[in-house]
PyMOL CGO cylinders between C-alpha atoms (Angstrom):
from pymol import cmd
from pymol.cgo import CYLINDER

trace = [
    CYLINDER, 0.00, 0.00, 0.00, 1.14, 3.50, -0.85, 0.3, 1, 1, 1, 1, 1, 1,
    CYLINDER, 1.14, 3.50, -0.85, 0.61, 6.43, 1.54, 0.3, 1, 1, 1, 1, 1, 1,
    CYLINDER, 0.61, 6.43, 1.54, 1.07, 10.15, 1.04, 0.3, 1, 1, 1, 1, 1, 1,
    CYLINDER, 1.07, 10.15, 1.04, 3.95, 11.87, 2.82, 0.3, 1, 1, 1, 1, 1, 1,
    CYLINDER, 3.95, 11.87, 2.82, 1.71, 14.37, 4.60, 0.3, 1, 1, 1, 1, 1, 1,
    CYLINDER, 1.71, 14.37, 4.60, 4.51, 16.19, 6.42, 0.3, 1, 1, 1, 1, 1, 1,
    CYLINDER, 4.51, 16.19, 6.42, 6.16, 17.16, 3.13, 0.3, 1, 1, 1, 1, 1, 1,
    CYLINDER, 6.16, 17.16, 3.13, 2.94, 17.67, 1.16, 0.3, 1, 1, 1, 1, 1, 1,
    CYLINDER, 2.94, 17.67, 1.16, 2.48, 21.18, -0.21, 0.3, 1, 1, 1, 1, 1, 1,
    CYLINDER, 2.48, 21.18, -0.21, -1.18, 21.00, 0.90, 0.3, 1, 1, 1, 1, 1, 1,
    CYLINDER, -1.18, 21.00, 0.90, -0.47, 19.95, 4.50, 0.3, 1, 1, 1, 1, 1, 1,
    CYLINDER, -0.47, 19.95, 4.50, -1.78, 23.18, 6.00, 0.3, 1, 1, 1, 1, 1, 1,
    CYLINDER, -1.78, 23.18, 6.00, -4.90, 22.99, 3.84, 0.3, 1, 1, 1, 1, 1, 1,
    CYLINDER, -4.90, 22.99, 3.84, -5.37, 19.34, 4.83, 0.3, 1, 1, 1, 1, 1, 1,
    CYLINDER, -5.37, 19.34, 4.83, -5.15, 20.18, 8.52, 0.3, 1, 1, 1, 1, 1, 1,
    CYLINDER, -5.15, 20.18, 8.52, -7.45, 23.19, 8.09, 0.3, 1, 1, 1, 1, 1, 1,
    CYLINDER, -7.45, 23.19, 8.09, -10.29, 21.46, 6.28, 0.3, 1, 1, 1, 1, 1, 1,
    CYLINDER, -10.29, 21.46, 6.28, -10.20, 18.38, 8.54, 0.3, 1, 1, 1, 1, 1, 1,
    CYLINDER, -10.20, 18.38, 8.54, -11.48, 20.65, 11.33, 0.3, 1, 1, 1, 1, 1, 1,
    CYLINDER, -11.48, 20.65, 11.33, -14.73, 21.30, 9.46, 0.3, 1, 1, 1, 1, 1, 1,
    CYLINDER, -14.73, 21.30, 9.46, -17.90, 19.43, 10.38, 0.3, 1, 1, 1, 1, 1, 1,
    CYLINDER, -17.90, 19.43, 10.38, -18.53, 19.02, 6.66, 0.3, 1, 1, 1, 1, 1, 1,
    CYLINDER, -18.53, 19.02, 6.66, -15.35, 19.55, 4.62, 0.3, 1, 1, 1, 1, 1, 1,
    CYLINDER, -15.35, 19.55, 4.62, -16.91, 18.56, 1.31, 0.3, 1, 1, 1, 1, 1, 1,
    CYLINDER, -16.91, 18.56, 1.31, -17.48, 20.89, -1.61, 0.3, 1, 1, 1, 1, 1, 1,
    CYLINDER, -17.48, 20.89, -1.61, -19.44, 20.29, -4.78, 0.3, 1, 1, 1, 1, 1, 1,
    CYLINDER, -19.44, 20.29, -4.78, -19.69, 21.58, -8.32, 0.3, 1, 1, 1, 1, 1, 1,
    CYLINDER, -19.69, 21.58, -8.32, -22.30, 21.05, -11.01, 0.3, 1, 1, 1, 1, 1, 1,
    CYLINDER, -22.30, 21.05, -11.01, -21.22, 21.39, -14.63, 0.3, 1, 1, 1, 1, 1, 1,
    CYLINDER, -21.22, 21.39, -14.63, -22.51, 20.48, -18.07, 0.3, 1, 1, 1, 1, 1, 1,
    CYLINDER, -22.51, 20.48, -18.07, -20.76, 17.87, -20.18, 0.3, 1, 1, 1, 1, 1, 1,
    CYLINDER, -20.76, 17.87, -20.18, -21.01, 17.60, -23.95, 0.3, 1, 1, 1, 1, 1, 1,
    CYLINDER, -21.01, 17.60, -23.95, -22.03, 14.02, -24.81, 0.3, 1, 1, 1, 1, 1, 1,
    CYLINDER, -22.03, 14.02, -24.81, -22.62, 14.64, -28.52, 0.3, 1, 1, 1, 1, 1, 1,
    CYLINDER, -22.62, 14.64, -28.52, -19.90, 12.32, -29.81, 0.3, 1, 1, 1, 1, 1, 1,
    CYLINDER, -19.90, 12.32, -29.81, -20.27, 9.53, -27.28, 0.3, 1, 1, 1, 1, 1, 1,
    CYLINDER, -20.27, 9.53, -27.28, -24.07, 9.63, -27.67, 0.3, 1, 1, 1, 1, 1, 1,
    CYLINDER, -24.07, 9.63, -27.67, -23.68, 9.13, -31.42, 0.3, 1, 1, 1, 1, 1, 1,
    CYLINDER, -23.68, 9.13, -31.42, -21.21, 6.33, -30.76, 0.3, 1, 1, 1, 1, 1, 1,
    CYLINDER, -21.21, 6.33, -30.76, -23.70, 4.61, -28.45, 0.3, 1, 1, 1, 1, 1, 1,
    CYLINDER, -23.70, 4.61, -28.45, -26.30, 4.64, -31.21, 0.3, 1, 1, 1, 1, 1, 1,
    CYLINDER, -26.30, 4.64, -31.21, -23.88, 3.45, -33.90, 0.3, 1, 1, 1, 1, 1, 1,
    CYLINDER, -23.88, 3.45, -33.90, -22.47, 0.64, -31.75, 0.3, 1, 1, 1, 1, 1, 1,
    CYLINDER, -22.47, 0.64, -31.75, -25.77, -0.17, -29.99, 0.3, 1, 1, 1, 1, 1, 1,
    CYLINDER, -25.77, -0.17, -29.99, -24.04, 0.33, -26.63, 0.3, 1, 1, 1, 1, 1, 1,
    CYLINDER, -24.04, 0.33, -26.63, -25.41, 1.78, -23.41, 0.3, 1, 1, 1, 1, 1, 1,
    CYLINDER, -25.41, 1.78, -23.41, -24.59, 5.49, -23.34, 0.3, 1, 1, 1, 1, 1, 1,
    CYLINDER, -24.59, 5.49, -23.34, -24.51, 5.25, -19.54, 0.3, 1, 1, 1, 1, 1, 1,
    CYLINDER, -24.51, 5.25, -19.54, -21.79, 2.58, -19.61, 0.3, 1, 1, 1, 1, 1, 1,
    CYLINDER, -21.79, 2.58, -19.61, -19.82, 4.49, -22.23, 0.3, 1, 1, 1, 1, 1, 1,
    CYLINDER, -19.82, 4.49, -22.23, -19.78, 7.75, -20.28, 0.3, 1, 1, 1, 1, 1, 1,
    CYLINDER, -19.78, 7.75, -20.28, -19.25, 5.95, -16.97, 0.3, 1, 1, 1, 1, 1, 1,
    CYLINDER, -19.25, 5.95, -16.97, -16.18, 4.23, -18.39, 0.3, 1, 1, 1, 1, 1, 1,
    CYLINDER, -16.18, 4.23, -18.39, -14.89, 7.53, -19.77, 0.3, 1, 1, 1, 1, 1, 1,
    CYLINDER, -14.89, 7.53, -19.77, -15.44, 9.08, -16.33, 0.3, 1, 1, 1, 1, 1, 1,
    CYLINDER, -15.44, 9.08, -16.33, -13.43, 6.35, -14.63, 0.3, 1, 1, 1, 1, 1, 1,
    CYLINDER, -13.43, 6.35, -14.63, -10.62, 6.73, -17.16, 0.3, 1, 1, 1, 1, 1, 1,
    CYLINDER, -10.62, 6.73, -17.16, -10.41, 10.40, -16.20, 0.3, 1, 1, 1, 1, 1, 1,
    CYLINDER, -10.41, 10.40, -16.20, -10.67, 9.74, -12.44, 0.3, 1, 1, 1, 1, 1, 1,
    CYLINDER, -10.67, 9.74, -12.44, -7.82, 7.25, -12.64, 0.3, 1, 1, 1, 1, 1, 1,
    CYLINDER, -7.82, 7.25, -12.64, -5.55, 9.83, -14.27, 0.3, 1, 1, 1, 1, 1, 1,
    CYLINDER, -5.55, 9.83, -14.27, -5.97, 12.55, -11.61, 0.3, 1, 1, 1, 1, 1, 1,
    CYLINDER, -5.97, 12.55, -11.61, -3.91, 11.49, -8.58, 0.3, 1, 1, 1, 1, 1, 1,
    CYLINDER, -3.91, 11.49, -8.58, -5.68, 13.57, -5.87, 0.3, 1, 1, 1, 1, 1, 1,
    CYLINDER, -5.68, 13.57, -5.87, -8.95, 11.83, -6.82, 0.3, 1, 1, 1, 1, 1, 1,
    CYLINDER, -8.95, 11.83, -6.82, -7.24, 8.59, -5.73, 0.3, 1, 1, 1, 1, 1, 1,
    CYLINDER, -7.24, 8.59, -5.73, -6.47, 9.89, -2.22, 0.3, 1, 1, 1, 1, 1, 1,
    CYLINDER, -6.47, 9.89, -2.22, -8.47, 8.45, 0.70, 0.3, 1, 1, 1, 1, 1, 1,
    CYLINDER, -8.47, 8.45, 0.70, -8.25, 9.36, 4.38, 0.3, 1, 1, 1, 1, 1, 1,
    CYLINDER, -8.25, 9.36, 4.38, -7.64, 6.25, 6.48, 0.3, 1, 1, 1, 1, 1, 1,
    CYLINDER, -7.64, 6.25, 6.48, -7.21, 7.18, 10.14, 0.3, 1, 1, 1, 1, 1, 1,
    CYLINDER, -7.21, 7.18, 10.14, -4.39, 9.72, 10.32, 0.3, 1, 1, 1, 1, 1, 1,
    CYLINDER, -4.39, 9.72, 10.32, -2.93, 8.72, 6.97, 0.3, 1, 1, 1, 1, 1, 1,
    CYLINDER, -2.93, 8.72, 6.97, -3.82, 9.40, 3.36, 0.3, 1, 1, 1, 1, 1, 1,
    CYLINDER, -3.82, 9.40, 3.36, -3.69, 6.32, 1.17, 0.3, 1, 1, 1, 1, 1, 1,
    CYLINDER, -3.69, 6.32, 1.17, -3.03, 6.61, -2.56, 0.3, 1, 1, 1, 1, 1, 1,
    CYLINDER, -3.03, 6.61, -2.56, -5.03, 3.90, -4.32, 0.3, 1, 1, 1, 1, 1, 1,
    CYLINDER, -5.03, 3.90, -4.32, -3.46, 2.39, -7.41, 0.3, 1, 1, 1, 1, 1, 1,
    CYLINDER, -3.46, 2.39, -7.41, -6.82, 1.92, -9.13, 0.3, 1, 1, 1, 1, 1, 1,
    CYLINDER, -6.82, 1.92, -9.13, -10.22, 3.51, -8.59, 0.3, 1, 1, 1, 1, 1, 1,
    CYLINDER, -10.22, 3.51, -8.59, -13.29, 1.34, -9.17, 0.3, 1, 1, 1, 1, 1, 1,
    CYLINDER, -13.29, 1.34, -9.17, -16.96, 2.33, -9.15, 0.3, 1, 1, 1, 1, 1, 1,
    CYLINDER, -16.96, 2.33, -9.15, -19.87, 1.73, -6.82, 0.3, 1, 1, 1, 1, 1, 1,
    CYLINDER, -19.87, 1.73, -6.82, -22.83, 2.74, -8.97, 0.3, 1, 1, 1, 1, 1, 1,
    CYLINDER, -22.83, 2.74, -8.97, -26.45, 2.80, -7.92, 0.3, 1, 1, 1, 1, 1, 1,
    CYLINDER, -26.45, 2.80, -7.92, -28.50, 0.38, -10.05, 0.3, 1, 1, 1, 1, 1, 1,
    CYLINDER, -28.50, 0.38, -10.05, -32.29, 0.72, -10.18, 0.3, 1, 1, 1, 1, 1, 1,
    CYLINDER, -32.29, 0.72, -10.18, -34.48, -2.38, -10.10, 0.3, 1, 1, 1, 1, 1, 1,
    CYLINDER, -34.48, -2.38, -10.10, -37.70, -2.76, -12.10, 0.3, 1, 1, 1, 1, 1, 1,
    CYLINDER, -37.70, -2.76, -12.10, -39.70, -2.15, -8.87, 0.3, 1, 1, 1, 1, 1, 1,
    CYLINDER, -39.70, -2.15, -8.87, -37.96, 1.26, -8.48, 0.3, 1, 1, 1, 1, 1, 1,
    CYLINDER, -37.96, 1.26, -8.48, -35.88, 0.18, -5.49, 0.3, 1, 1, 1, 1, 1, 1,
    CYLINDER, -35.88, 0.18, -5.49, -32.12, 0.08, -5.99, 0.3, 1, 1, 1, 1, 1, 1,
    CYLINDER, -32.12, 0.08, -5.99, -28.90, -1.55, -4.91, 0.3, 1, 1, 1, 1, 1, 1,
    CYLINDER, -28.90, -1.55, -4.91, -25.29, -0.47, -4.81, 0.3, 1, 1, 1, 1, 1, 1,
    CYLINDER, -25.29, -0.47, -4.81, -22.91, -2.21, -7.19, 0.3, 1, 1, 1, 1, 1, 1,
    CYLINDER, -22.91, -2.21, -7.19, -19.17, -2.63, -7.06, 0.3, 1, 1, 1, 1, 1, 1,
    CYLINDER, -19.17, -2.63, -7.06, -17.43, -2.89, -10.43, 0.3, 1, 1, 1, 1, 1, 1,
    CYLINDER, -17.43, -2.89, -10.43, -13.68, -3.12, -10.90, 0.3, 1, 1, 1, 1, 1, 1,
    CYLINDER, -13.68, -3.12, -10.90, -12.32, -0.62, -13.39, 0.3, 1, 1, 1, 1, 1, 1,
    CYLINDER, -12.32, -0.62, -13.39, -10.38, -1.78, -16.42, 0.3, 1, 1, 1, 1, 1, 1,
    CYLINDER, -10.38, -1.78, -16.42, -9.40, 0.14, -19.55, 0.3, 1, 1, 1, 1, 1, 1,
    CYLINDER, -9.40, 0.14, -19.55, -10.94, -2.70, -21.57, 0.3, 1, 1, 1, 1, 1, 1,
    CYLINDER, -10.94, -2.70, -21.57, -14.50, -1.45, -22.17, 0.3, 1, 1, 1, 1, 1, 1,
    CYLINDER, -14.50, -1.45, -22.17, -15.87, -4.88, -23.15, 0.3, 1, 1, 1, 1, 1, 1,
    CYLINDER, -15.87, -4.88, -23.15, -14.59, -6.42, -19.91, 0.3, 1, 1, 1, 1, 1, 1,
    CYLINDER, -14.59, -6.42, -19.91, -15.86, -3.48, -17.87, 0.3, 1, 1, 1, 1, 1, 1,
    CYLINDER, -15.86, -3.48, -17.87, -19.27, -3.81, -19.52, 0.3, 1, 1, 1, 1, 1, 1,
    CYLINDER, -19.27, -3.81, -19.52, -19.40, -7.52, -18.67, 0.3, 1, 1, 1, 1, 1, 1,
    CYLINDER, -19.40, -7.52, -18.67, -18.47, -6.87, -15.05, 0.3, 1, 1, 1, 1, 1, 1,
    CYLINDER, -18.47, -6.87, -15.05, -21.23, -4.28, -14.86, 0.3, 1, 1, 1, 1, 1, 1,
    CYLINDER, -21.23, -4.28, -14.86, -23.73, -6.70, -16.40, 0.3, 1, 1, 1, 1, 1, 1,
    CYLINDER, -23.73, -6.70, -16.40, -22.95, -9.31, -13.75, 0.3, 1, 1, 1, 1, 1, 1,
    CYLINDER, -22.95, -9.31, -13.75, -23.42, -6.77, -10.95, 0.3, 1, 1, 1, 1, 1, 1,
    CYLINDER, -23.42, -6.77, -10.95, -26.70, -5.61, -12.47, 0.3, 1, 1, 1, 1, 1, 1,
    CYLINDER, -26.70, -5.61, -12.47, -27.88, -9.22, -12.63, 0.3, 1, 1, 1, 1, 1, 1,
    CYLINDER, -27.88, -9.22, -12.63, -26.92, -9.75, -8.98, 0.3, 1, 1, 1, 1, 1, 1,
    CYLINDER, -26.92, -9.75, -8.98, -28.86, -6.67, -7.90, 0.3, 1, 1, 1, 1, 1, 1,
    CYLINDER, -28.86, -6.67, -7.90, -31.93, -7.59, -9.96, 0.3, 1, 1, 1, 1, 1, 1,
    CYLINDER, -31.93, -7.59, -9.96, -31.97, -10.99, -8.25, 0.3, 1, 1, 1, 1, 1, 1,
    CYLINDER, -31.97, -10.99, -8.25, -31.63, -9.75, -4.67, 0.3, 1, 1, 1, 1, 1, 1,
    CYLINDER, -31.63, -9.75, -4.67, -33.10, -7.23, -2.25, 0.3, 1, 1, 1, 1, 1, 1,
    CYLINDER, -33.10, -7.23, -2.25, -29.71, -6.31, -0.80, 0.3, 1, 1, 1, 1, 1, 1,
    CYLINDER, -29.71, -6.31, -0.80, -28.68, -2.67, -0.73, 0.3, 1, 1, 1, 1, 1, 1,
    CYLINDER, -28.68, -2.67, -0.73, -24.95, -3.25, -0.33, 0.3, 1, 1, 1, 1, 1, 1,
    CYLINDER, -24.95, -3.25, -0.33, -22.62, -5.31, -2.54, 0.3, 1, 1, 1, 1, 1, 1,
    CYLINDER, -22.62, -5.31, -2.54, -20.68, -8.29, -1.13, 0.3, 1, 1, 1, 1, 1, 1,
    CYLINDER, -20.68, -8.29, -1.13, -17.45, -6.38, -1.75, 0.3, 1, 1, 1, 1, 1, 1,
    CYLINDER, -17.45, -6.38, -1.75, -16.58, -2.81, -0.86, 0.3, 1, 1, 1, 1, 1, 1,
    CYLINDER, -16.58, -2.81, -0.86, -13.52, -0.57, -0.76, 0.3, 1, 1, 1, 1, 1, 1,
    CYLINDER, -13.52, -0.57, -0.76, -12.66, 3.08, -0.32, 0.3, 1, 1, 1, 1, 1, 1,
    CYLINDER, -12.66, 3.08, -0.32, -10.81, 2.74, -3.61, 0.3, 1, 1, 1, 1, 1, 1,
    CYLINDER, -10.81, 2.74, -3.61, -13.85, 3.67, -5.66, 0.3, 1, 1, 1, 1, 1, 1,
    CYLINDER, -13.85, 3.67, -5.66, -16.21, 6.47, -6.58, 0.3, 1, 1, 1, 1, 1, 1,
    CYLINDER, -16.21, 6.47, -6.58, -19.87, 6.51, -5.59, 0.3, 1, 1, 1, 1, 1, 1,
    CYLINDER, -19.87, 6.51, -5.59, -22.15, 7.46, -8.44, 0.3, 1, 1, 1, 1, 1, 1,
    CYLINDER, -22.15, 7.46, -8.44, -25.74, 7.48, -9.55, 0.3, 1, 1, 1, 1, 1, 1,
    CYLINDER, -25.74, 7.48, -9.55, -27.70, 8.49, -12.61, 0.3, 1, 1, 1, 1, 1, 1,
    CYLINDER, -27.70, 8.49, -12.61, -30.78, 10.71, -12.37, 0.3, 1, 1, 1, 1, 1, 1,
    CYLINDER, -30.78, 10.71, -12.37, -32.01, 10.35, -15.96, 0.3, 1, 1, 1, 1, 1, 1,
    CYLINDER, -32.01, 10.35, -15.96, -35.36, 12.02, -15.23, 0.3, 1, 1, 1, 1, 1, 1,
    CYLINDER, -35.36, 12.02, -15.23, -33.95, 15.44, -14.29, 0.3, 1, 1, 1, 1, 1, 1,
    CYLINDER, -33.95, 15.44, -14.29, -31.62, 17.84, -16.10, 0.3, 1, 1, 1, 1, 1, 1,
    CYLINDER, -31.62, 17.84, -16.10, -30.55, 19.41, -12.82, 0.3, 1, 1, 1, 1, 1, 1,
    CYLINDER, -30.55, 19.41, -12.82, -28.78, 22.71, -12.28, 0.3, 1, 1, 1, 1, 1, 1,
    CYLINDER, -28.78, 22.71, -12.28, -27.60, 21.94, -8.75, 0.3, 1, 1, 1, 1, 1, 1,
    CYLINDER, -27.60, 21.94, -8.75, -27.26, 18.82, -6.64, 0.3, 1, 1, 1, 1, 1, 1,
    CYLINDER, -27.26, 18.82, -6.64, -26.53, 17.91, -3.03, 0.3, 1, 1, 1, 1, 1, 1,
    CYLINDER, -26.53, 17.91, -3.03, -25.39, 14.54, -1.71, 0.3, 1, 1, 1, 1, 1, 1,
    CYLINDER, -25.39, 14.54, -1.71, -26.61, 13.29, 1.68, 0.3, 1, 1, 1, 1, 1, 1,
    CYLINDER, -26.61, 13.29, 1.68, -23.96, 13.80, 4.36, 0.3, 1, 1, 1, 1, 1, 1,
    CYLINDER, -23.96, 13.80, 4.36, -23.47, 10.74, 6.55, 0.3, 1, 1, 1, 1, 1, 1,
    CYLINDER, -23.47, 10.74, 6.55, -21.68, 12.71, 9.24, 0.3, 1, 1, 1, 1, 1, 1,
    CYLINDER, -21.68, 12.71, 9.24, -18.19, 11.27, 8.75, 0.3, 1, 1, 1, 1, 1, 1,
    CYLINDER, -18.19, 11.27, 8.75, -16.01, 14.31, 8.05, 0.3, 1, 1, 1, 1, 1, 1,
    CYLINDER, -16.01, 14.31, 8.05, -13.19, 12.05, 6.87, 0.3, 1, 1, 1, 1, 1, 1,
    CYLINDER, -13.19, 12.05, 6.87, -15.38, 10.56, 4.12, 0.3, 1, 1, 1, 1, 1, 1,
    CYLINDER, -15.38, 10.56, 4.12, -13.14, 10.97, 1.12, 0.3, 1, 1, 1, 1, 1, 1,
    CYLINDER, -13.14, 10.97, 1.12, -14.79, 8.89, -1.62, 0.3, 1, 1, 1, 1, 1, 1,
    CYLINDER, -14.79, 8.89, -1.62, -15.92, 11.26, -4.39, 0.3, 1, 1, 1, 1, 1, 1,
    CYLINDER, -15.92, 11.26, -4.39, -19.66, 11.28, -5.12, 0.3, 1, 1, 1, 1, 1, 1,
    CYLINDER, -19.66, 11.28, -5.12, -20.84, 11.85, -8.68, 0.3, 1, 1, 1, 1, 1, 1,
    CYLINDER, -20.84, 11.85, -8.68, -24.31, 12.18, -10.13, 0.3, 1, 1, 1, 1, 1, 1,
    CYLINDER, -24.31, 12.18, -10.13, -25.23, 12.20, -13.82, 0.3, 1, 1, 1, 1, 1, 1,
    CYLINDER, -25.23, 12.20, -13.82, -28.42, 13.94, -14.95, 0.3, 1, 1, 1, 1, 1, 1,
    CYLINDER, -28.42, 13.94, -14.95, -30.81, 13.76, -17.88, 0.3, 1, 1, 1, 1, 1, 1,
    CYLINDER, -30.81, 13.76, -17.88, -29.28, 14.16, -21.35, 0.3, 1, 1, 1, 1, 1, 1,
    CYLINDER, -29.28, 14.16, -21.35, -31.00, 16.88, -23.37, 0.3, 1, 1, 1, 1, 1, 1,
    CYLINDER, -31.00, 16.88, -23.37, -30.60, 18.05, -26.96, 0.3, 1, 1, 1, 1, 1, 1,
    CYLINDER, -30.60, 18.05, -26.96, -29.44, 21.65, -27.25, 0.3, 1, 1, 1, 1, 1, 1,
    CYLINDER, -29.44, 21.65, -27.25, -29.28, 22.52, -30.91, 0.3, 1, 1, 1, 1, 1, 1,
    CYLINDER, -29.28, 22.52, -30.91, -27.04, 19.85, -32.42, 0.3, 1, 1, 1, 1, 1, 1,
    CYLINDER, -27.04, 19.85, -32.42, -25.40, 19.00, -29.10, 0.3, 1, 1, 1, 1, 1, 1,
    CYLINDER, -25.40, 19.00, -29.10, -26.36, 16.46, -26.41, 0.3, 1, 1, 1, 1, 1, 1,
    CYLINDER, -26.36, 16.46, -26.41, -25.77, 17.94, -22.96, 0.3, 1, 1, 1, 1, 1, 1,
    CYLINDER, -25.77, 17.94, -22.96, -25.68, 16.19, -19.57, 0.3, 1, 1, 1, 1, 1, 1,
    CYLINDER, -25.68, 16.19, -19.57, -25.33, 17.74, -16.11, 0.3, 1, 1, 1, 1, 1, 1,
    CYLINDER, -25.33, 17.74, -16.11, -22.66, 16.30, -13.86, 0.3, 1, 1, 1, 1, 1, 1,
    CYLINDER, -22.66, 16.30, -13.86, -22.42, 16.92, -10.11, 0.3, 1, 1, 1, 1, 1, 1,
    CYLINDER, -22.42, 16.92, -10.11, -19.28, 16.02, -8.21, 0.3, 1, 1, 1, 1, 1, 1,
    CYLINDER, -19.28, 16.02, -8.21, -18.70, 16.24, -4.46, 0.3, 1, 1, 1, 1, 1, 1,
    CYLINDER, -18.70, 16.24, -4.46, -15.25, 15.77, -2.91, 0.3, 1, 1, 1, 1, 1, 1,
    CYLINDER, -15.25, 15.77, -2.91, -13.43, 16.25, 0.38, 0.3, 1, 1, 1, 1, 1, 1,
    CYLINDER, -13.43, 16.25, 0.38, -11.71, 19.67, 0.36, 0.3, 1, 1, 1, 1, 1, 1,
    CYLINDER, -11.71, 19.67, 0.36, -9.02, 18.35, 2.73, 0.3, 1, 1, 1, 1, 1, 1,
    CYLINDER, -9.02, 18.35, 2.73, -7.66, 16.30, -0.16, 0.3, 1, 1, 1, 1, 1, 1,
    CYLINDER, -7.66, 16.30, -0.16, -8.13, 18.41, -3.27, 0.3, 1, 1, 1, 1, 1, 1,
    CYLINDER, -8.13, 18.41, -3.27, -9.25, 21.73, -4.66, 0.3, 1, 1, 1, 1, 1, 1,
    CYLINDER, -9.25, 21.73, -4.66, -11.19, 23.24, -7.53, 0.3, 1, 1, 1, 1, 1, 1,
    CYLINDER, -11.19, 23.24, -7.53, -8.06, 23.09, -9.69, 0.3, 1, 1, 1, 1, 1, 1,
    CYLINDER, -8.06, 23.09, -9.69, -8.07, 19.29, -9.52, 0.3, 1, 1, 1, 1, 1, 1,
    CYLINDER, -8.07, 19.29, -9.52, -11.78, 19.10, -10.33, 0.3, 1, 1, 1, 1, 1, 1,
    CYLINDER, -11.78, 19.10, -10.33, -11.05, 21.30, -13.34, 0.3, 1, 1, 1, 1, 1, 1,
    CYLINDER, -11.05, 21.30, -13.34, -8.36, 18.83, -14.44, 0.3, 1, 1, 1, 1, 1, 1,
    CYLINDER, -8.36, 18.83, -14.44, -10.82, 15.96, -14.09, 0.3, 1, 1, 1, 1, 1, 1,
    CYLINDER, -10.82, 15.96, -14.09, -13.58, 17.71, -16.06, 0.3, 1, 1, 1, 1, 1, 1,
    CYLINDER, -13.58, 17.71, -16.06, -11.15, 18.57, -18.85, 0.3, 1, 1, 1, 1, 1, 1,
    CYLINDER, -11.15, 18.57, -18.85, -9.92, 14.98, -19.05, 0.3, 1, 1, 1, 1, 1, 1,
    CYLINDER, -9.92, 14.98, -19.05, -13.46, 13.57, -18.85, 0.3, 1, 1, 1, 1, 1, 1,
    CYLINDER, -13.46, 13.57, -18.85, -14.56, 15.76, -21.77, 0.3, 1, 1, 1, 1, 1, 1,
    CYLINDER, -14.56, 15.76, -21.77, -11.51, 14.66, -23.75, 0.3, 1, 1, 1, 1, 1, 1,
    CYLINDER, -11.51, 14.66, -23.75, -12.53, 11.01, -23.36, 0.3, 1, 1, 1, 1, 1, 1,
    CYLINDER, -12.53, 11.01, -23.36, -16.18, 11.77, -24.14, 0.3, 1, 1, 1, 1, 1, 1,
    CYLINDER, -16.18, 11.77, -24.14, -15.01, 13.26, -27.43, 0.3, 1, 1, 1, 1, 1, 1,
    CYLINDER, -15.01, 13.26, -27.43, -12.94, 10.28, -28.54, 0.3, 1, 1, 1, 1, 1, 1,
]
cmd.load_cgo(trace, "trace")
């Protein structure tokens, strides 16, 4: 396991400062251009959700501060970030998945399919496996939201990023989707979220 050298970290004072907050999280809501990946989903008969989720994870895994997790008094740097996505059942209840990330989209898609099948055939909320080395995410395909707030469990050291994807709408010739992201300010800043959004858009456009 790899841990951050907090004492020599250029953000040490910021880390110490924001850990004193009752709720050190901050959130941003932005719009992502899904025009190209939406067209790809139609051409390849693929789930647009899986395509943009995979692109999102590619971006997450390339921004080191998004791989930091507070564990006790240390900050662990995870080698790989997976995803725990909310999956809705036909009866409108839902379960939490856990899907290992891989750059191979076909393999990622198959892993997701197996988790979806498990959730559809159970009433369990939580997956049999969990790790802080993931992101929590959900899709809200009924609402093209302008703002979003995640429930706060009360653990100020919660450092798993939360993401929410909204309804995709046509705007002229473009397909636009809102994205909300909530992170722990003790670990990263707006600059790092900007890096992630830029990288995510790059992968959406490929």
